[in-house]
C-alpha positions as CSV (number, residue, x, y, z in Angstrom):
1,M,-70.9,-73.8,17.9
2,T,-70.7,-70.1,18.1
3,G,-71.5,-68.2,21.3
4,F,-70.4,-65.5,23.6
5,G,-70.5,-65.0,27.4
6,R,-69.3,-62.1,29.6
7,A,-69.2,-61.7,33.3
8,E,-67.3,-60.0,36.1
9,H,-66.7,-60.7,39.8
10,A,-65.2,-58.6,42.6
11,S,-63.3,-60.4,45.4
12,E,-60.9,-59.0,48.0
13,G,-60.3,-55.7,46.2
14,I,-59.8,-57.4,42.8
15,I,-62.3,-57.1,39.9
16,A,-62.1,-59.9,37.3
17,R,-63.7,-59.5,33.9
18,V,-64.0,-62.5,31.7
19,E,-65.2,-62.7,28.1
20,I,-65.6,-66.0,26.2
21,A,-66.2,-66.3,22.5
22,T,-66.5,-69.6,20.6
23,V,-66.5,-70.4,16.9
24,N,-67.0,-73.7,15.1
25,R,-64.3,-76.3,15.1
26,K,-64.3,-80.2,15.2
27,Q,-62.1,-80.4,18.3
28,A,-61.9,-78.3,21.4
29,D,-59.2,-75.6,21.0
30,I,-59.0,-73.4,24.0
31,H,-56.9,-70.2,24.2
32,F,-56.5,-67.9,27.2
33,S,-55.4,-64.3,27.4
34,L,-54.5,-63.4,31.0
35,P,-51.7,-61.6,32.8
36,R,-48.4,-63.5,32.3
37,E,-47.8,-63.8,36.1
38,L,-51.0,-65.8,36.4
39,G,-50.0,-68.4,33.8
40,E,-50.1,-71.2,36.4
41,L,-53.9,-70.8,36.6
42,E,-54.4,-71.7,33.0
43,A,-54.5,-75.5,33.4
44,G,-57.2,-75.4,36.1
45,L,-59.3,-72.9,34.2
46,K,-59.0,-74.9,31.1
47,K,-60.3,-78.0,32.9
48,T,-63.3,-75.9,34.0
49,V,-64.0,-74.9,30.4
50,L,-63.6,-78.4,29.1
51,G,-66.3,-79.4,31.5
52,V,-68.7,-77.3,29.5
53,V,-67.3,-77.1,26.0
54,S,-66.3,-80.2,24.1
55,R,-66.0,-78.8,20.5
56,G,-65.0,-75.4,19.0
57,R,-62.3,-72.8,19.2
58,V,-62.7,-71.0,22.5
59,N,-61.0,-67.6,23.1
60,I,-61.1,-66.5,26.7
61,S,-60.0,-63.0,27.7
62,I,-59.4,-62.3,31.4
63,N,-58.7,-58.8,32.7
64,L,-58.0,-57.8,36.3
65,E,-57.9,-54.5,38.1
66,R,-57.7,-53.2,41.6
67,A,-60.9,-52.0,43.0
68,S,-59.0,-49.0,44.5
69,G,-57.4,-47.8,41.3
70,N,-54.6,-48.4,38.8
71,D,-53.1,-51.8,38.5
72,E,-49.8,-51.0,36.8
73,S,-47.3,-48.2,37.0
74,L,-45.8,-46.6,33.9
75,N,-42.1,-45.9,33.8
76,L,-40.3,-43.5,31.4
77,D,-36.6,-43.8,30.6
78,P,-35.6,-40.2,29.7
79,S,-32.1,-41.1,28.5
80,R,-33.5,-43.7,26.0
81,A,-36.1,-41.2,24.8
82,Q,-33.4,-38.6,24.2
83,A,-31.1,-41.1,22.5
84,L,-34.0,-42.1,20.1
85,E,-34.6,-38.4,19.2
86,A,-30.9,-37.8,18.7
87,A,-30.8,-40.8,16.4
88,F,-33.6,-39.4,14.2
89,I,-31.8,-36.1,14.0
90,E,-28.6,-37.8,12.9
91,L,-30.6,-39.9,10.4
92,S,-32.1,-36.7,8.9
93,D,-28.6,-35.2,8.5
94,V,-27.3,-38.4,6.8
95,L,-30.2,-38.6,4.4
96,N,-30.3,-34.8,3.8
97,R,-34.0,-34.7,4.5
98,T,-36.2,-34.4,7.6
99,V,-37.2,-37.7,9.2
100,K,-39.9,-37.1,11.6
101,L,-40.1,-38.8,15.0
102,E,-43.7,-39.9,15.8
103,A,-45.2,-40.8,19.2
104,S,-45.6,-44.4,18.0
105,D,-41.8,-44.6,17.6
106,F,-41.4,-44.0,21.3
107,L,-44.0,-46.7,22.1
108,R,-42.3,-49.3,19.9
109,A,-38.7,-48.6,21.0
110,P,-37.7,-51.1,23.7
111,G,-37.2,-49.7,27.2
112,V,-38.4,-46.1,26.5
113,I,-41.9,-46.7,28.1
114,T,-42.4,-49.7,30.3
115,F,-45.1,-51.0,32.6
116,E,-44.3,-52.5,36.0
117,D,-45.8,-55.9,36.7
118,S,-49.1,-55.7,38.4
119,G,-47.9,-58.0,41.2
120,W,-51.1,-60.1,41.3
121,D,-51.2,-62.7,44.0
122,V,-52.2,-66.0,42.3
123,E,-54.6,-67.2,45.0
124,E,-56.3,-63.8,45.3
125,A,-56.7,-63.6,41.5
126,R,-58.1,-67.1,41.5
127,T,-60.9,-66.2,43.9
128,A,-62.0,-63.4,41.6
129,I,-61.5,-65.2,38.2
130,E,-63.2,-68.6,38.9
131,P,-66.7,-67.1,39.7
132,A,-66.5,-64.8,36.8
133,L,-65.5,-67.6,34.5
134,S,-68.4,-69.8,35.7
135,T,-70.9,-67.1,35.1
136,A,-69.5,-66.3,31.6
137,L,-69.7,-70.0,30.8
138,E,-73.4,-70.1,31.9
139,K,-74.2,-67.2,29.5
140,L,-72.2,-68.9,26.8
141,V,-74.2,-72.1,27.2
142,E,-77.5,-70.2,27.1
143,M,-76.5,-68.7,23.7
144,R,-75.2,-72.0,22.3
145,T,-78.4,-73.7,23.5
146,A,-80.5,-71.3,21.5
147,E,-78.4,-71.9,18.5
148,G,-78.6,-75.6,19.0
149,A,-82.4,-75.5,19.1
150,D,-82.4,-73.7,15.7
151,L,-79.9,-76.3,14.3
152,K,-82.1,-79.1,15.6
153,T,-85.2,-77.7,13.8
154,D,-83.2,-77.4,10.5
155,L,-81.8,-81.0,10.9
156,L,-85.2,-82.5,11.5
157,V,-86.5,-81.0,8.3
158,R,-83.6,-82.3,6.3
159,L,-83.9,-85.7,8.0
160,I,-87.5,-86.0,6.8
161,I,-86.3,-85.4,3.2
162,L,-83.7,-88.1,3.8
163,E,-86.3,-90.5,5.1
164,E,-88.5,-89.9,2.1
165,H,-85.7,-90.9,-0.3
166,A,-84.9,-93.9,1.9
167,K,-88.6,-94.9,1.8
168,V,-88.8,-94.8,-2.0
169,I,-85.7,-97.0,-2.1
170,S,-87.1,-99.4,0.5
171,V,-90.3,-99.9,-1.5
172,A,-88.4,-100.6,-4.7
173,T,-86.0,-103.0,-2.9
174,P,-88.0,-106.3,-3.5
175,K,-88.1,-105.6,-7.2
176,V,-84.4,-105.1,-7.6
177,V,-83.4,-108.8,-7.4
178,A,-86.2,-109.9,-9.7
179,R,-85.4,-107.3,-12.2
180,Q,-81.7,-108.1,-12.2
181,R,-82.5,-111.8,-12.6
182,E,-84.7,-111.1,-15.6
183,L,-82.1,-108.9,-17.2
184,L,-79.5,-111.6,-16.8
185,H,-81.8,-114.2,-18.4
186,N,-82.6,-111.8,-21.3
187,R,-78.9,-111.2,-21.9
188,L,-78.1,-114.9,-21.9
189,R,-80.9,-115.5,-24.4
190,E,-79.8,-112.7,-26.6
191,A,-76.4,-114.2,-26.7
192,D,-78.0,-117.4,-28.0
193,I,-76.4,-119.5,-25.3
194,D,-78.0,-122.8,-24.8
195,L,-78.7,-123.0,-21.0
196,D,-79.7,-125.9,-18.9
197,L,-81.8,-124.4,-16.1
198,N,-81.4,-127.6,-14.1
199,D,-77.6,-127.1,-14.0
200,E,-76.8,-126.6,-10.3
201,R,-73.7,-124.6,-11.2
202,L,-75.7,-122.2,-13.3
203,L,-78.4,-121.9,-10.6
204,K,-75.7,-121.2,-8.0
205,E,-74.1,-118.4,-10.1
206,I,-77.5,-116.8,-10.7
207,A,-78.2,-117.0,-7.0
208,I,-74.9,-115.4,-6.2
209,F,-75.5,-112.6,-8.8
210,A,-79.0,-112.0,-7.3
211,E,-77.5,-111.8,-3.8
212,R,-75.0,-109.2,-4.9
213,C,-77.9,-107.1,-6.2
214,D,-79.9,-107.4,-3.0
215,I,-80.0,-104.1,-1.0
216,S,-82.4,-105.2,1.7
217,E,-79.6,-105.3,4.4
218,E,-78.4,-101.8,3.4
219,T,-82.0,-100.3,3.6
220,T,-82.4,-102.0,7.0
221,R,-79.2,-100.5,8.4
222,L,-80.2,-97.1,6.8
223,D,-83.4,-97.1,8.7
224,S,-81.6,-97.9,11.9
225,H,-79.0,-95.2,11.4
226,I,-81.7,-92.5,10.7
227,G,-83.6,-93.7,13.8
228,R,-80.5,-93.4,15.9
229,F,-79.8,-89.9,14.5
230,R,-83.2,-88.8,15.8
231,E,-82.5,-90.3,19.2
232,Y,-79.2,-88.3,19.4
233,L,-81.0,-85.1,18.5
234,D,-83.2,-85.5,21.5
235,S,-80.2,-86.2,23.9
236,D,-79.0,-83.7,26.4
237,E,-75.4,-84.9,26.1
238,P,-72.8,-83.7,23.6
239,V,-73.6,-85.6,20.4
240,G,-71.7,-83.8,17.7
241,R,-69.1,-86.5,17.1
242,S,-71.7,-89.3,17.2
243,L,-73.8,-87.5,14.6
244,D,-70.8,-87.0,12.5
245,F,-70.0,-90.7,12.6
246,L,-73.7,-91.5,11.7
247,C,-73.5,-89.2,8.7
248,Q,-70.5,-91.2,7.5
249,E,-72.3,-94.5,8.0
250,I,-75.5,-93.2,6.2
251,N,-73.4,-92.0,3.3
252,R,-71.7,-95.5,3.1
253,E,-75.1,-97.2,2.9
254,F,-76.4,-94.9,0.2
255,N,-73.1,-95.5,-1.8
256,T,-73.5,-99.3,-1.5
257,I,-77.2,-99.1,-2.5
258,G,-76.4,-97.0,-5.6
259,S,-73.6,-99.4,-6.8
260,K,-75.5,-102.7,-6.1
261,A,-79.0,-101.7,-7.3
262,N,-78.0,-100.6,-10.8
263,D,-81.4,-99.0,-11.1
264,S,-82.0,-95.5,-12.5
265,G,-84.9,-94.7,-10.2
266,I,-83.0,-95.8,-7.1
267,G,-80.0,-94.0,-8.4
268,Q,-81.9,-90.7,-8.6
269,N,-83.0,-91.1,-5.0
270,V,-79.5,-91.9,-3.9
271,V,-78.2,-88.7,-5.5
272,G,-81.0,-86.7,-3.9
273,A,-80.4,-88.3,-0.5
274,K,-76.6,-87.7,-0.6
275,T,-77.1,-84.1,-1.6
276,E,-79.3,-83.6,1.5
277,L,-76.9,-85.6,3.6
278,E,-74.1,-83.3,2.7
279,K,-76.1,-80.3,4.0
280,I,-76.7,-82.3,7.2
281,R,-73.0,-83.0,7.6
282,E,-72.2,-79.3,7.3
283,Q,-74.6,-78.5,10.1
284,V,-73.4,-81.4,12.3
285,Q,-69.9,-79.8,12.3
286,N,-71.5,-77.0,14.4
287,I,-73.0,-79.2,17.0
288,E,-71.5,-79.6,20.4
């Protein structure tokens, strides 16, 4: 799910600013941007984030500064800067045309302008970062909760449409076997085959054929899956993966119904249901 949270916290002369942005993704993919000398904090901070976020790409930017002033010192190497300028002059002579030296060239050249390490103490930084991260996560959750409420409303509307298709199929279910049995008898008569309706083998084959056309089990499981889907939507726990799995199971039941029923009316409802189900699956990918 998408979301954003920002917070800052001052502790022992250090100000920590944390920004968290999330975008949709099936799995949890967490990326930190923080001073390199504080890399050892990443594992613990990641654990904190995973306690709140279970799906999505999470980008976390952490910036620190001293409450008293600048964090880092800038150093200039005059000899390297002069050497770079001399190289451009020489290059102009070689090419017989003026090659201009821009300010960006000095910034890109290694060693010309450098920044000293901030010298952050890990434990001091932790005391400022952790509260800021917790507050930013709270704001992130607020935004994602609002989005989740909108998604729930949309899913419930689509689920009603899905239930309507399932209801039509369920009503037609008792007629499927009888219709298929009648079609089989008609085809046998049209083929001018002399049948002995008391033949146990024939009766057994007809019964097997009728059973293969029976979709009552599929419609029962379909109702169960849809009911469970509603229960998950009312849950306060992360249910994205569970809903994704239910979508697969619902799709499987509709596929089986369509292939077994061999009925144009049921087939139309299967197509309509699967079209709506695909929209539901797209939305489910956004759910925590």
